[in-house]
N, C-alpha and C positions, 0 to 999 in steps of 0.2 A: 504493501499499500503505500503510495506516494503523499506524504505530508507537508505541503508548504504551510511553512510558520509566517504568516503575515500581520503585520503590524503599523497599522495607520497608513495601509497602502503600499509598503518598501517589503519588497520580500527580503526576510533575514538571510533565509538558508532553506535548500531545497534538502529534504531528509527521507529516509525509509525508514520508518519507524513499527518494529513489530509492536502488534496490538495483541494482547491476552485474549485468548480464546476460552470458550465454555471448559475444557480441558483444564486451562491454566488457573481459571477460577476455583475451578473442584481441588487440584494440588494446592492450591493457599487454604482453601476453606479448610484442608484434611491437616495442614499444618497448625493451622489456627487451633483447630481440636485438639492437637498435641501440647498447647497452651503457647504457640509460638505468637509473638505479638504481631497485630495484622501486619501494619508495616512493615516489617521484615521479612513475613510471609510472602507480600508482595513484591518484597525486592529480591528474594531468594528465585521466588516462580518466574520473573521477569528476567532477571539475570541465566538462569538454566536454557531459555530458551535462546540468548543471543551471544555472538562470540564476544562481542564489546558493547558498551554504552556510554554513554555521557549521563550527567545528572539531568541534565535536561530533555534527555530523551528516555529517561527513565520517568521524569515528572510526568511528562504528556502520556507515555504509555500505561502508567499505572495508576494515575489521578494523584498522583502524592503530593502535596507539597515540597519545596523545594529543604525547607527544614526538617522536614520527616523522612525525608530521603538522606539529609545529612546522619540523621540521629540511627536510622535504621543501617547505615551503612557503617556506621561506629561498632553495632555490633558483629556483624560479618568481619570489620577487620579487627577486632578484637579475637575472632576465632583463627585468621589467617586464612580467611575462606576468599578473598577478595585481592586481586591484583588492581593497582592504581597507578597509573602514569599519567602525565602532562602534557598535553597537547598542544604544542605553539602554535599561535597564531601572532596574524600582523595586528599593530595597533595596540592600544591602552587598554587596563585593565588585569583582571585576574586571569591568570592561565587555566585554560580548562584543563578536566581531568575526566580520563576514560577508564571504566572499570570493568575487569571480567574476572569470570569465577577462576578462582586459583585452583579449586580439587574440583573433580569431578562431583555431579550430585547426588550420586549415589555414597559418597563419604559422608556428604552434610545428612543425609537419610540415616546412615548407619549412626551419625553424633546422638540423633534425637532418639533412635532406636536403644541405645546405650542407655541413655538419659532416663528414658522411659521403664527402662530394666531395671534400673537404680531402684528407681522412685517404687515401683512396685514390690520387691525383693524387699524394701525399705517396711513399706505399707504391711505386708506379710510378717514380717518379723515383729513390728507394733500389735498386731492383731494376736500372734502368738503369747507374747508378753502377758496381754490383756488376756487371754484364758489363763495363763498361769497364776496370775494375780487372783482372779476368781475362785481358784480352785485351793489357793492356799489358806 
């Protein structure tokens, strides 16, 4: 899909932006059901479907605002899941950054699986402890 970002009649940029489909929204919903923050789940979902994206492309495709993208990106950075590079451009202003997943999406899913297994084991241990306490 070709999307022309137009501001005040001036074409700023032509870009091909991948737009999430029904499967993507289902993927994000499942992540959220695991307790993943909505913005983080949208970011992971979007990044799994693209080779590389700028913050602005992520905003447009996901409907997240710039601060939401930045905060969600911190989570991915904190887990070493994202690769960040600067894109040089002419003119003044902040340099743009492009992002890509640093690890396969399967490894991110494995992270959540391990996390949920650990939480489940802790809950089962707590239930066993309760049963021990009522029989004591």
